[in-house]
NUVOPA-733709 format. One line per field, with one value per residue: x, y, z of N, C-alpha, C in turn; residue number from 1; residue in three letters. Coordinates in Angstrom, 3 decimals, m for minus. Example, Ala and Ser with C-alpha at 12.3 -4.5 7.8 and 13.67 -1.06 7.14 Angstrom:
n.x <- 13.190|12.850
n.y <- m5.690|m2.250
n.z <- 7.800|7.080
ca.x <- 12.300|13.670
ca.y <- m4.500|m1.060
ca.z <- 7.800|7.140
c.x <- 13.200|12.900
c.y <- m3.300|0.030
c.z <- 7.800|7.870
seq <- 1|2
type <- ALA|SER
***
This chain:
n.x <- 0.948|0.935|1.717|0.104|1.018|1.946|2.226|3.070|0.807|m1.189|m2.492|m2.421|m3.509|m3.729|m6.361|m5.560|m3.171|m3.916|m6.150|m9.569|m10.763|m8.832|m7.603|m9.178|m9.285|m7.507|m6.729|m8.920|m7.472|m5.367|m6.792|m7.779|m7.908|m10.341|m10.904|m11.177|m11.183|m12.892|m12.233|m14.151|m14.365|m16.205|m17.505|m17.643|m16.745|m17.024|m16.058|m15.916|m13.885|m13.370|m11.295|m10.803|m13.671|m16.394|m18.098|m19.367|m20.725|m20.636|m21.452|m20.899|m21.485|m23.068|m25.182|m28.709|m29.984|m28.680|m29.574|m30.715|m33.268|m34.861|m34.634|m36.492|m38.815|m38.882|m39.389|m41.853|m42.809|m42.735|m43.756|m42.194|m43.304|m43.942|m41.362|m40.186|m41.855|m40.919|m38.093|m38.328|m39.552|m40.656|m40.269|m40.160|m39.112|m36.246|m33.179|m31.054|m28.634|m27.776|m27.301|m28.355|m30.466|m30.275|m31.477|m32.378|m32.128|m34.146|m36.439|m36.913|m36.682|m39.287|m41.541|m41.829|m40.291|m38.562|m35.933|m34.381|m35.511|m34.134|m31.723|m31.618|m31.984|m29.951|m27.744|m28.192|m27.720|m25.004|m24.125|m25.110|m23.972|m20.826|m21.002|m21.089|m18.651|m16.590|m16.540|m15.454|m12.828|m11.594|m9.598|m9.187|m7.666|m7.832|m6.516|m7.399|m5.966|m6.619|m9.349|m12.379|m14.952|m16.985|m18.236|m20.223|m22.456|m23.642|m23.135|m22.323|m20.758|m19.564|m18.358|m15.904|m15.575|m17.782|m19.429|m18.684|m19.242|m21.560|m22.020|m21.121|m23.087|m25.074|m23.641|m21.523|m18.453|m15.225|m13.315|m9.922|m10.295|m9.603|m11.919|m12.295|m10.604|m7.628|m4.796|m2.140|0.459|m0.407|m1.257|1.081|2.510|0.981|1.465|4.433|4.536|3.139|3.293|5.066|7.046|7.379
n.y <- m1.174|2.240|4.927|8.205|11.510|14.709|17.834|20.315|20.822|18.576|15.667|12.834|9.497|5.647|4.252|1.900|2.593|4.529|5.261|6.589|8.691|9.872|11.110|12.828|14.489|14.919|16.880|19.106|20.217|21.439|23.380|23.225|23.744|22.884|20.057|17.411|13.785|10.934|7.318|3.968|0.862|1.160|3.377|6.714|9.512|13.344|15.664|19.481|21.127|24.244|25.419|23.763|22.715|21.314|21.823|21.036|18.587|15.395|12.856|9.424|6.761|6.053|4.419|4.340|5.188|7.743|9.197|12.765|13.371|11.672|12.852|14.980|13.501|12.163|14.501|14.971|16.572|16.642|14.116|10.263|10.540|12.329|13.826|12.253|12.935|16.323|15.828|14.347|16.295|18.742|16.428|17.323|20.066|19.614|19.738|17.046|16.648|18.635|18.888|17.346|18.508|19.709|17.743|19.193|22.097|22.053|21.416|23.698|25.818|25.052|25.970|23.543|23.197|25.285|27.786|27.339|24.771|23.011|23.697|22.897|19.885|19.331|19.741|17.747|15.159|15.915|15.264|12.485|10.971|11.465|10.569|7.867|7.515|7.792|4.889|3.413|1.701|0.610|1.758|5.035|8.478|11.893|14.790|17.958|21.196|23.541|25.746|26.427|28.885|27.297|25.463|26.283|27.782|27.449|26.002|23.928|23.890|21.524|19.525|17.712|16.205|16.340|15.259|12.672|11.941|11.926|9.428|7.735|8.344|6.674|4.381|3.046|2.511|4.416|4.345|5.499|8.044|7.996|8.412|10.979|12.796|14.122|14.782|17.286|16.199|13.416|14.351|15.208|12.993|11.391|12.350|11.647|9.360|8.635|10.396|12.164|15.585|17.699
n.z <- m0.009|m0.548|0.715|1.814|0.586|0.924|m1.020|m3.281|m4.511|m3.793|m1.508|m0.908|m0.082|0.213|2.251|2.945|4.071|6.483|8.656|7.104|9.222|10.560|8.803|7.799|10.271|10.793|8.493|9.356|12.010|10.366|9.229|6.441|2.919|m0.206|m2.560|m1.667|m2.218|m1.872|m2.639|m2.945|m4.192|m7.002|m5.696|m5.066|m3.181|m2.886|m1.245|m0.450|0.967|3.367|4.757|6.815|6.924|6.275|3.626|1.233|m0.527|m2.594|m4.573|m6.756|m7.644|m5.623|m2.969|m3.381|m0.836|m0.110|m1.934|m2.835|m3.498|m1.369|0.767|0.881|m0.023|2.842|4.175|3.542|1.420|m1.694|m3.917|m4.659|m7.241|m8.274|m8.490|m10.301|m12.594|m12.889|m13.221|m15.635|m17.394|m20.399|m23.384|m25.537|m25.572|m24.948|m24.947|m26.249|m26.003|m23.747|m19.944|m17.534|m15.272|m11.954|m9.079|m7.018|m7.752|m9.803|m7.828|m6.310|m8.421|m9.291|m7.313|m5.332|m2.713|m0.912|m0.500|2.093|2.788|0.926|1.246|3.798|3.527|2.167|3.384|5.568|3.440|3.067|5.725|5.785|3.856|4.473|7.048|6.143|4.526|6.626|7.607|5.554|5.142|3.056|0.371|m1.782|m1.223|m2.130|m2.288|m3.198|m4.179|m5.138|m5.112|m7.432|m8.761|m9.282|m7.179|m5.927|m3.946|m1.500|1.613|4.143|6.642|7.900|10.798|11.400|13.858|15.302|13.264|13.853|16.692|16.378|15.117|17.162|19.275|17.647|18.364|16.780|15.566|14.925|12.708|13.523|14.674|17.376|20.316|19.316|18.673|18.420|19.606|19.704|19.768|19.009|16.557|15.340|15.142|13.248|10.755|10.564|10.523|8.407|5.964|3.837|3.891|1.275
ca.x <- m0.236|0.979|1.545|0.374|2.074|2.446|3.009|2.274|m1.345|m2.036|m2.331|m3.288|m3.046|m4.451|m7.192|m5.099|m2.029|m4.184|m7.921|m10.514|m11.326|m7.472|m7.219|m10.115|m9.595|m6.111|m7.534|m9.726|m7.285|m4.876|m7.727|m7.311|m9.414|m9.751|m11.428|m10.956|m12.358|m12.094|m12.630|m14.073|m15.867|m16.796|m18.173|m16.922|m17.725|m16.055|m16.329|m15.730|m13.648|m12.736|m10.936|m10.933|m15.036|m17.161|m19.056|m20.933|m20.553|m21.093|m21.304|m20.982|m22.018|m23.549|m26.551|m29.794|m30.545|m28.425|m29.908|m31.319|m34.920|m35.178|m34.783|m37.658|m39.914|m39.477|m39.919|m43.703|m42.331|m42.390|m44.103|m41.597|m43.957|m43.880|m39.619|m40.116|m42.301|m40.453|m36.915|m38.646|m39.601|m41.062|m39.120|m39.876|m38.337|m35.364|m32.218|m30.528|m27.027|m28.016|m26.763|m28.854|m30.802|m29.844|m32.814|m32.312|m32.467|m35.259|m37.990|m36.798|m37.604|m40.839|m41.864|m42.207|m39.630|m37.982|m34.166|m34.007|m35.872|m33.126|m30.339|m31.593|m31.828|m28.262|m26.702|m28.665|m27.474|m23.746|m23.850|m25.288|m22.594|m19.508|m21.260|m20.418|m17.172|m15.944|m16.814|m14.618|m11.553|m9.920|m9.854|m8.053|m8.118|m6.710|m7.342|m7.226|m5.736|m7.359|m11.523|m12.840|m16.263|m18.356|m18.843|m22.076|m22.639|m24.098|m21.975|m23.122|m19.872|m19.761|m17.810|m15.891|m15.514|m19.537|m20.270|m18.034|m20.196|m22.701|m21.637|m20.766|m24.445|m25.855|m22.807|m20.887|m17.003|m15.181|m11.393|m9.206|m10.766|m10.086|m12.143|m12.509|m9.853|m6.348|m4.106|m1.002|1.801|m0.628|m1.206|2.570|2.798|0.021|2.540|5.748|4.313|2.217|3.442|6.218|6.476|7.558
ca.y <- 0.241|3.583|5.733|9.549|12.239|16.018|17.770|21.803|20.749|17.270|15.218|11.503|8.043|4.725|3.990|0.765|2.635|5.263|5.456|8.060|9.347|10.417|11.621|13.901|15.238|16.196|18.154|19.938|20.717|22.036|23.944|22.834|23.872|22.161|19.261|16.387|12.897|9.640|6.411|2.772|m0.274|1.869|4.465|7.938|10.771|14.537|17.075|20.681|21.820|25.602|26.151|22.390|22.440|20.277|22.616|20.647|16.738|14.907|11.485|8.917|5.915|5.935|4.133|5.265|5.845|8.882|10.717|14.242|13.166|10.770|13.727|15.546|12.745|12.131|15.631|15.196|18.228|15.902|12.358|10.207|10.578|14.363|13.895|11.693|14.017|16.870|15.288|14.137|17.145|18.166|16.383|18.572|20.851|19.895|19.082|15.416|16.963|19.069|18.398|17.267|19.602|19.266|17.902|20.993|23.697|21.650|21.327|25.377|26.507|24.566|25.882|22.555|23.200|26.764|27.908|26.777|23.498|22.583|23.864|21.512|18.481|19.368|19.485|16.167|14.220|15.990|14.533|11.072|10.710|11.521|8.818|6.377|7.813|7.271|3.911|2.882|0.399|0.216|2.870|5.842|9.462|13.130|16.620|18.999|22.347|24.473|26.110|26.869|29.121|26.281|24.444|26.833|29.240|26.413|25.690|22.979|23.952|20.172|19.259|15.966|15.903|16.448|13.999|11.151|12.126|11.187|7.751|7.332|7.996|5.519|2.946|2.863|3.060|4.805|4.054|6.530|9.136|7.504|9.475|11.859|13.955|13.471|16.072|17.757|15.214|12.612|15.261|15.243|10.964|11.025|13.230|11.286|7.964|8.256|11.567|13.093|16.835|17.922
ca.z <- 0.007|m0.711|1.508|1.604|0.255|0.454|m2.338|m3.598|m4.887|m3.716|m0.493|m1.354|m0.125|0.161|2.944|3.691|5.357|7.415|8.524|6.694|9.761|11.222|7.560|7.523|11.255|10.018|7.602|9.992|12.804|9.834|8.400|4.927|2.353|m1.645|m3.102|m0.900|m2.877|m1.532|m3.236|m2.988|m4.537|m7.313|m4.969|m5.054|m2.679|m3.082|m0.146|m0.561|2.337|3.384|6.837|7.595|7.427|4.720|2.926|m0.001|m0.832|m3.984|m4.457|m7.637|m7.616|m4.036|m2.713|m3.216|0.231|m0.424|m3.273|m2.249|m2.927|m0.150|2.260|0.856|0.335|3.759|4.960|2.793|0.245|m2.459|m3.839|m6.084|m8.557|m8.682|m8.670|m11.462|m13.501|m12.675|m13.843|m17.066|m18.276|m21.323|m23.523|m26.893|m26.177|m23.547|m26.338|m26.032|m25.307|m22.140|m19.084|m16.171|m14.453|m10.200|m8.503|m6.112|m8.750|m10.459|m7.171|m5.983|m9.351|m9.498|m6.313|m4.690|m1.689|m0.788|m0.293|3.432|2.670|m0.127|2.665|5.376|2.723|1.595|4.944|5.823|2.321|3.219|6.725|5.659|3.073|5.496|8.058|5.296|4.121|8.008|8.081|4.375|5.348|1.719|m1.332|m2.211|m1.440|m2.782|m1.578|m4.582|m3.246|m5.682|m5.084|m8.180|m8.536|m9.722|m6.370|m5.168|m2.685|m0.467|2.461|5.002|7.523|8.502|11.455|11.497|14.824|15.448|12.425|14.306|17.852|16.064|14.798|18.687|19.429|16.984|18.897|16.097|16.171|13.615|12.996|13.360|15.310|18.900|21.451|18.699|19.584|17.866|20.484|18.742|19.683|17.967|14.914|14.669|14.863|12.154|9.872|10.882|10.288|6.922|5.450|3.008|3.872|0.149
c.x <- 0.601|0.740|0.985|0.933|1.696|3.091|2.593|1.349|m1.558|m1.382|m3.044|m2.302|m3.833|m5.070|m6.811|m3.806|m2.564|m5.843|m8.457|m10.185|m9.904|m7.402|m8.067|m9.915|m8.052|m6.265|m7.904|m8.646|m5.968|m5.734|m7.519|m8.621|m8.976|m10.700|m10.764|m12.149|m11.960|m13.273|m12.610|m14.745|m16.277|m17.720|m17.110|m17.609|m16.558|m16.437|m15.460|m15.115|m13.308|m12.322|m10.807|m12.592|m15.552|m17.864|m19.729|m19.986|m21.280|m20.648|m21.310|m21.003|m22.497|m24.895|m28.003|m30.622|m29.934|m28.453|m30.875|m32.817|m35.291|m35.634|m36.137|m38.740|m40.333|m39.988|m41.611|m43.454|m42.821|m42.865|m42.759|m41.673|m44.081|m42.089|m39.625|m40.271|m41.738|m38.811|m37.043|m38.724|m40.219|m40.278|m39.178|m39.170|m36.722|m34.148|m31.497|m29.245|m26.927|m27.961|m28.019|m29.457|m30.645|m31.287|m32.951|m33.048|m33.809|m37.023|m37.692|m37.218|m39.404|m41.934|m42.390|m41.224|m39.126|m36.349|m33.792|m34.304|m34.832|m31.610|m30.639|m31.150|m30.262|m27.570|m27.357|m27.701|m25.900|m23.465|m24.102|m23.796|m21.337|m19.639|m20.742|m19.392|m16.290|m15.773|m15.764|m13.216|m10.882|m10.852|m8.351|m8.656|m7.288|m7.528|m6.739|m6.970|m6.656|m8.794|m11.394|m14.357|m17.395|m18.397|m19.700|m21.461|m23.475|m23.062|m22.733|m22.294|m19.872|m18.639|m16.751|m16.186|m17.149|m20.084|m19.652|m18.995|m21.257|m23.166|m21.307|m22.344|m25.047|m24.445|m22.007|m19.342|m16.203|m13.648|m11.122|m9.706|m11.035|m10.360|m12.523|m12.252|m8.519|m5.587|m2.944|m0.067|0.815|m0.840|m0.078|3.464|2.511|0.917|3.561|5.750|3.746|2.524|4.506|6.138|7.914|8.268
c.y <- 1.009|4.065|7.380|10.816|13.822|16.514|19.668|21.686|19.425|16.659|13.873|10.429|7.021|4.140|2.744|0.768|3.652|5.573|6.711|9.118|10.154|11.218|13.286|15.117|16.109|17.312|19.340|20.576|21.518|23.114|24.125|23.172|22.880|21.076|17.856|14.804|11.772|8.366|4.921|1.821|0.536|3.019|5.607|9.350|12.238|15.427|18.309|21.377|23.301|25.663|24.920|22.103|22.248|21.013|22.113|18.982|16.095|13.408|10.700|7.851|5.188|5.107|4.834|5.808|7.320|9.694|11.866|13.853|12.483|11.786|14.262|14.921|12.583|13.223|15.931|16.220|17.623|14.163|12.207|10.312|12.090|14.450|13.326|12.372|15.498|16.742|15.169|15.451|17.605|17.945|16.635|19.506|21.007|19.157|17.831|15.708|17.356|18.520|17.991|17.830|18.506|19.115|19.127|21.743|22.775|22.046|23.155|25.665|26.141|24.811|25.419|22.796|25.056|26.534|27.424|25.421|22.482|23.044|22.504|20.322|18.629|19.048|17.909|15.070|14.444|14.728|12.777|10.374|10.934|10.317|7.657|6.389|7.326|5.999|2.930|2.287|0.662|1.342|3.519|7.401|10.461|13.812|17.431|20.324|23.518|24.350|26.101|27.673|27.847|25.072|25.290|27.663|28.099|25.895|24.997|23.300|22.967|20.155|18.246|15.274|15.571|15.581|12.982|11.348|11.284|10.370|6.850|7.191|6.918|4.363|2.474|3.618|3.629|4.987|5.188|7.929|8.323|8.972|10.918|13.109|13.881|15.199|16.055|16.876|13.604|12.919|14.644|13.602|11.104|11.199|12.463|10.139|7.697|9.122|12.392|14.086|17.349|19.356
c.z <- 0.154|0.426|1.452|1.238|m0.009|m0.527|m2.399|m3.550|m4.608|m1.746|m0.791|m0.539|m0.303|2.014|3.606|4.880|6.576|7.479|8.002|7.735|10.212|10.467|8.093|8.914|11.258|9.298|8.549|10.751|11.729|9.313|6.852|4.125|0.868|m1.635|m2.671|m1.370|m2.629|m2.174|m2.792|m3.651|m5.592|m7.049|m5.096|m4.413|m2.681|m2.480|m0.550|0.564|2.681|4.688|7.304|7.859|6.315|4.474|1.920|m0.015|m1.433|m3.913|m6.312|m7.246|m6.101|m3.336|m2.609|m2.097|0.515|m1.322|m2.131|m2.052|m2.210|0.815|1.775|1.164|1.830|4.870|4.458|2.103|m0.854|m2.653|m4.951|m7.093|m9.104|m8.867|m9.836|m12.729|m13.625|m13.802|m15.366|m18.023|m19.099|m22.666|m25.212|m27.191|m24.697|m24.737|m25.407|m24.928|m23.911|m20.847|m17.707|m15.125|m12.754|m9.725|m7.599|m7.005|m9.071|m9.388|m6.917|m7.026|m9.701|m8.257|m5.234|m3.236|m1.818|m0.791|1.236|3.449|1.775|0.634|3.605|4.317|2.327|2.491|5.409|5.240|2.831|4.391|6.520|5.031|4.188|6.387|7.414|5.043|5.236|7.702|6.979|5.023|4.093|0.659|m1.359|m1.743|m1.813|m2.206|m3.054|m3.813|m3.771|m5.616|m6.198|m7.845|m8.290|m8.500|m5.373|m4.298|m1.644|0.337|4.466|6.630|8.601|9.387|11.423|12.702|15.179|15.184|13.312|15.612|17.744|15.832|15.993|18.972|19.100|17.219|17.475|15.680|14.505|13.593|12.606|14.113|17.045|19.728|20.686|18.892|19.277|18.947|19.422|18.477|18.663|16.680|14.487|14.083|13.394|11.050|9.754|10.142|8.807|6.354|4.960|2.785|2.362|0.459
seq <- 1|2|3|4|5|6|7|8|9|10|11|12|13|14|15|16|17|18|19|20|21|22|23|24|25|26|27|28|29|30|31|32|33|34|35|36|37|38|39|40|41|42|43|44|45|46|47|48|49|50|51|52|53|54|55|56|57|58|59|60|61|62|63|64|65|66|67|68|69|70|71|72|73|74|75|76|77|78|79|80|81|82|83|84|85|86|87|88|89|90|91|92|93|94|95|96|97|98|99|100|101|102|103|104|105|106|107|108|109|110|111|112|113|114|115|116|117|118|119|120|121|122|123|124|125|126|127|128|129|130|131|132|133|134|135|136|137|138|139|140|141|142|143|144|145|146|147|148|149|150|151|152|153|154|155|156|157|158|159|160|161|162|163|164|165|166|167|168|169|170|171|172|173|174|175|176|177|178|179|180|181|182|183|184|185|186|187|188|189|190|191|192|193|194|195|196|197|198
type <- UNK|UNK|UNK|UNK|UNK|UNK|UNK|UNK|UNK|UNK|UNK|UNK|UNK|UNK|UNK|UNK|UNK|UNK|UNK|UNK|UNK|UNK|UNK|UNK|UNK|UNK|UNK|UNK|UNK|UNK|UNK|UNK|UNK|UNK|UNK|UNK|UNK|UNK|UNK|UNK|UNK|UNK|UNK|UNK|UNK|UNK|UNK|UNK|UNK|UNK|UNK|UNK|UNK|UNK|UNK|UNK|UNK|UNK|UNK|UNK|UNK|UNK|UNK|UNK|UNK|UNK|UNK|UNK|UNK|UNK|UNK|UNK|UNK|UNK|UNK|UNK|UNK|UNK|UNK|UNK|UNK|UNK|UNK|UNK|UNK|UNK|UNK|UNK|UNK|UNK|UNK|UNK|UNK|UNK|UNK|UNK|UNK|UNK|UNK|UNK|UNK|UNK|UNK|UNK|UNK|UNK|UNK|UNK|UNK|UNK|UNK|UNK|UNK|UNK|UNK|UNK|UNK|UNK|UNK|UNK|UNK|UNK|UNK|UNK|UNK|UNK|UNK|UNK|UNK|UNK|UNK|UNK|UNK|UNK|UNK|UNK|UNK|UNK|UNK|UNK|UNK|UNK|UNK|UNK|UNK|UNK|UNK|UNK|UNK|UNK|UNK|UNK|UNK|UNK|UNK|UNK|UNK|UNK|UNK|UNK|UNK|UNK|UNK|UNK|UNK|UNK|UNK|UNK|UNK|UNK|UNK|UNK|UNK|UNK|UNK|UNK|UNK|UNK|UNK|UNK|UNK|UNK|UNK|UNK|UNK|UNK|UNK|UNK|UNK|UNK|UNK|UNK|UNK|UNK|UNK|UNK|UNK|UNK
***
């Protein structure tokens, strides 16, 4: 297994060498910013981090339970059939090459949800995706240090330690977050053992 490596623009590694919980807490303690991507078994979760906090989370290949529509349906704001109809749209006016619209944007434009309800659902979705990532024991991760304007205005401001405490309340152990608090000497040891500083 390869070890994580610090470079001028990347922090990368293999989950076989270091628990993802420890990596994410290190990023938070160092107040790092960037796009943090974690991949495992055909799934990919992409987190936009600003000053150590998680602002936005997106996924590819995630299970249906993590789809944004679930949170609107559970809140009684829309039905699955309404979601399908809104996403289908008028077939004769939608160019085949056009990118698929985001569900949140479609529901907001249709008046089905308010901006506050959309933000609440995005926050819940982001939290649950991060919950899931904290359980991954194999795969790879990388931090791209350049943020672009395309990440959008939504900022969940999620704290990885608070998320870990949420798992603790659910009686789930998060590997790499011993008591969910890395002291400075433990942080330094983490860097010495797993990272090379360029």
